[in-house]
C-alpha positions as CSV (number, residue, x, y, z in Angstrom):
1,M,35.5,-1.4,10.2
2,S,33.6,-1.0,6.9
3,Q,33.7,-4.3,4.7
4,A,35.3,-3.7,1.2
5,F,33.2,-4.9,-1.6
6,A,34.2,-5.2,-5.3
7,L,31.2,-3.9,-6.5
8,P,28.3,-1.8,-4.8
9,V,25.9,-3.9,-2.9
10,L,22.4,-2.7,-3.4
11,Y,20.1,-4.3,-0.8
12,S,16.7,-5.1,-2.4
13,F,13.8,-6.2,-2.4
14,R,11.7,-7.1,-6.0
15,R,8.0,-5.7,-5.4
16,C,9.2,-2.4,-3.2
17,P,8.1,0.3,-4.6
18,Y,10.8,2.4,-2.8
19,A,14.0,-0.5,-4.4
20,M,12.0,-0.2,-7.6
21,R,12.5,3.6,-8.1
22,A,16.1,2.8,-7.3
23,R,17.2,-0.3,-9.0
24,L,15.5,2.6,-12.2
25,A,18.2,5.1,-11.2
26,L,21.0,2.2,-11.6
27,A,19.7,0.5,-14.4
28,H,19.0,3.3,-16.5
29,A,22.9,4.8,-15.9
30,G,23.8,1.9,-16.5
31,L,25.1,1.2,-12.8
32,A,26.9,-1.9,-11.6
33,C,26.2,-3.3,-8.4
34,E,25.7,-6.9,-6.4
35,L,22.5,-7.3,-5.9
36,R,20.8,-8.7,-2.8
37,E,17.2,-10.0,-2.6
38,I,16.0,-9.6,1.0
39,N,13.6,-11.1,2.6
40,L,12.5,-8.6,5.0
41,R,11.0,-10.9,7.5
42,N,14.4,-12.1,8.2
43,K,16.9,-9.4,7.3
44,P,20.3,-10.8,7.2
45,Q,22.7,-9.1,9.8
46,A,25.0,-8.0,7.0
47,L,21.8,-5.3,5.7
48,L,21.4,-3.9,9.6
49,D,24.9,-3.1,10.1
50,A,24.7,-1.2,7.1
51,S,21.6,0.5,8.1
52,P,19.6,-0.5,11.2
53,K,16.6,0.7,10.4
54,G,16.4,-2.3,8.1
55,T,14.6,-1.0,6.0
56,V,15.4,-1.6,1.6
57,P,16.5,-0.5,-0.5
58,V,20.1,0.4,1.0
59,L,22.6,1.1,-1.2
60,A,26.8,0.4,-0.1
61,L,29.2,1.9,-1.8
62,Q,33.2,0.6,-1.7
63,D,34.6,3.6,0.0
64,G,32.0,2.6,2.6
65,K,29.5,5.6,3.1
66,V,25.9,3.7,2.5
67,L,23.1,5.5,1.0
68,E,19.8,4.8,3.3
69,Q,16.8,7.2,0.6
70,S,15.3,5.6,-2.4
71,L,16.1,9.4,-4.2
72,E,19.7,9.0,-2.9
73,I,20.5,6.0,-4.8
74,M,18.1,7.2,-7.6
75,L,20.2,11.1,-7.8
76,H,24.0,8.9,-6.9
77,A,23.0,6.7,-9.7
78,L,21.7,9.9,-12.1
79,R,24.6,12.3,-11.2
80,A,26.9,9.6,-12.2
81,N,25.6,9.1,-16.0
82,D,21.7,10.8,-17.1
83,P,21.6,9.7,-20.7
84,D,18.2,10.2,-21.0
85,G,17.8,13.6,-19.1
86,W,16.0,12.5,-16.5
87,L,17.6,15.5,-13.9
88,T,16.5,17.7,-16.9
89,P,13.4,17.8,-17.5
90,T,12.3,20.2,-20.4
91,Q,9.8,21.8,-18.1
92,G,9.7,22.7,-14.8
93,T,13.0,22.2,-12.5
94,L,14.1,19.7,-10.0
95,D,13.3,21.2,-7.1
96,E,9.6,21.5,-8.3
97,M,10.0,17.7,-9.0
98,M,11.1,16.7,-5.7
99,A,8.5,19.0,-4.3
100,L,6.2,16.0,-6.4
101,I,7.8,13.4,-5.2
102,A,7.8,14.4,-1.3
103,R,4.4,14.9,-1.5
104,N,3.7,11.4,-3.2
105,D,5.9,9.6,-0.6
106,S,3.2,11.9,1.8
107,F,0.1,12.3,1.0
108,F,-0.2,9.6,-1.9
109,K,1.7,6.6,0.1
110,Q,-0.2,7.1,2.8
111,A,-3.8,7.1,1.1
112,L,-2.3,4.0,-0.8
113,D,-1.4,2.1,2.0
114,R,-5.2,2.4,3.3
115,C,-6.7,1.3,0.0
116,K,-4.0,-1.9,-0.2
117,Y,-5.4,-2.8,3.2
118,P,-8.2,-1.6,4.4
119,E,-8.8,-4.3,6.8
120,R,-5.9,-2.8,9.5
121,Y,-8.1,1.1,8.9
122,S,-11.6,2.2,9.7
123,A,-14.3,2.8,7.1
124,E,-14.3,6.2,7.6
125,E,-9.7,6.6,7.1
126,V,-10.9,4.0,4.1
127,T,-13.1,6.5,2.2
128,Q,-11.5,9.3,2.6
129,A,-7.9,7.5,1.6
130,Q,-10.0,6.4,-1.7
131,T,-11.2,10.0,-2.1
132,D,-7.5,11.5,-1.8
133,A,-5.9,8.9,-4.8
134,I,-8.6,9.7,-6.9
135,T,-7.8,13.5,-6.2
136,W,-4.0,12.9,-6.7
137,L,-4.5,10.1,-9.6
138,A,-6.5,12.6,-11.4
139,A,-4.6,15.8,-10.7
140,L,-1.5,13.9,-12.4
141,D,-3.8,12.5,-15.4
142,E,-3.8,16.2,-16.0
143,Q,-0.7,17.1,-15.8
144,L,0.5,14.6,-18.2
145,A,-2.7,15.8,-20.5
146,E,-0.5,18.2,-22.2
147,T,3.4,16.3,-23.1
148,G,2.4,12.7,-21.9
149,Y,4.9,13.5,-18.6
150,L,5.3,15.2,-15.9
151,F,7.8,17.5,-16.4
152,G,7.6,18.0,-20.3
153,Q,8.7,16.2,-23.6
154,H,11.0,13.4,-22.5
155,P,10.8,10.5,-19.3
156,S,12.2,12.5,-15.9
157,L,13.4,12.1,-12.3
158,A,9.4,12.4,-11.5
159,D,8.1,10.2,-13.6
160,M,10.3,7.5,-12.8
161,A,9.9,7.8,-8.8
162,L,6.2,8.4,-8.8
163,R,6.0,5.0,-11.3
164,P,5.9,2.6,-9.0
165,F,3.5,3.7,-6.8
166,V,0.9,4.1,-9.4
167,R,1.5,0.7,-10.6
168,Q,0.9,-0.7,-7.0
169,F,-2.9,1.5,-6.8
170,A,-3.6,0.0,-10.0
171,R,-3.0,-3.5,-8.8
172,V,-5.5,-2.6,-6.1
173,D,-8.0,-3.9,-8.5
174,E,-7.6,-3.6,-12.2
175,A,-10.9,-3.9,-13.3
176,Q,-11.8,-0.8,-11.4
177,W,-8.3,1.1,-12.6
178,A,-9.3,0.5,-16.0
179,E,-12.8,2.2,-15.7
180,H,-11.1,5.1,-13.9
181,P,-11.4,8.3,-16.3
182,W,-7.7,8.7,-16.8
183,P,-6.2,7.6,-20.3
184,H,-3.2,10.2,-20.0
185,L,-2.2,8.6,-16.8
186,Q,-2.9,5.3,-17.7
187,D,-1.5,5.4,-20.7
188,W,1.7,7.0,-19.1
189,L,1.6,3.9,-17.0
190,Q,0.9,1.0,-19.7
191,R,4.1,2.5,-21.3
192,W,6.5,2.2,-19.2
193,I,4.9,-1.5,-17.7
194,D,5.9,-2.7,-21.6
195,S,9.3,-0.6,-21.6
196,A,12.3,-2.8,-21.6
197,L,13.6,-0.8,-18.3
198,F,10.6,-1.7,-16.5
199,A,11.7,-5.9,-17.5
200,E,15.2,-5.1,-16.4
201,I,14.9,-4.2,-13.3
202,M,12.2,-6.7,-12.4
203,E,13.6,-9.9,-13.4
204,T,13.8,-12.4,-10.7
205,Y,16.0,-13.5,-8.2
206,P,16.7,-15.8,-5.5
207,G,16.7,-15.1,-2.1
208,W,20.3,-14.1,-0.9
209,V,22.8,-16.1,1.2
210,P,24.6,-14.4,3.9
211,G,28.1,-15.4,3.5
212,T,27.7,-15.8,-0.6
213,A,27.9,-13.1,-3.8
214,G,24.7,-11.6,-4.9
215,P,23.9,-11.8,-8.6
216,T,25.8,-8.4,-10.3
217,F,22.7,-6.6,-11.6
218,S,23.8,-4.9,-14.8
219,T,23.1,-3.2,-17.8
220,D,23.7,-1.0,-20.3
221,S,22.1,2.0,-20.1
222,I,18.4,1.3,-21.4
223,E,16.1,3.9,-23.4
224,S,13.9,5.1,-20.5
225,A,9.9,4.7,-21.9
């Protein structure tokens, strides 16, 4: 039997880029939820009961439905309230945004992991990953050159789904990141990092203690940057 909740329950991990994108959409839409900050090395049974895959984010809704993928959570939130039109870009379509996100989550995510943890891979794999990452990021910089966002004149689902991963790459070697010839990409990332929305979703919460209520993750809809 599913457990009834006063609010939807979000199982999250602050630094996980997938969890970050879910929190971005929930905060932007102004949808309140109970936040359960998880220790991924000691996963609580409640998370595994909700989603046996044991990864975050997971959003357990009051009706018993469980959303186990970050994009599911983003779409759920934005279809409820999308004040800045993340789902309706001024250029391109939702399908085109989803295709770019899928490529990010496969091609770029693999390269990113190998750049972050080079000790786990062969030298050849790391070199190829660095080449792949640079190719991907240079293409994003070119796409951003005209309007400052990936799909037109305002932030979209694609911008918010990709930024947490680009941020991770930038943090691998911040000095090297600053030296790359990607002014549009660097500005796009920094505007987001400097935004109120980023500050809201990156607030630090204590780890969730099973059997207790987590803090309410709630805000009025925050303008995106």
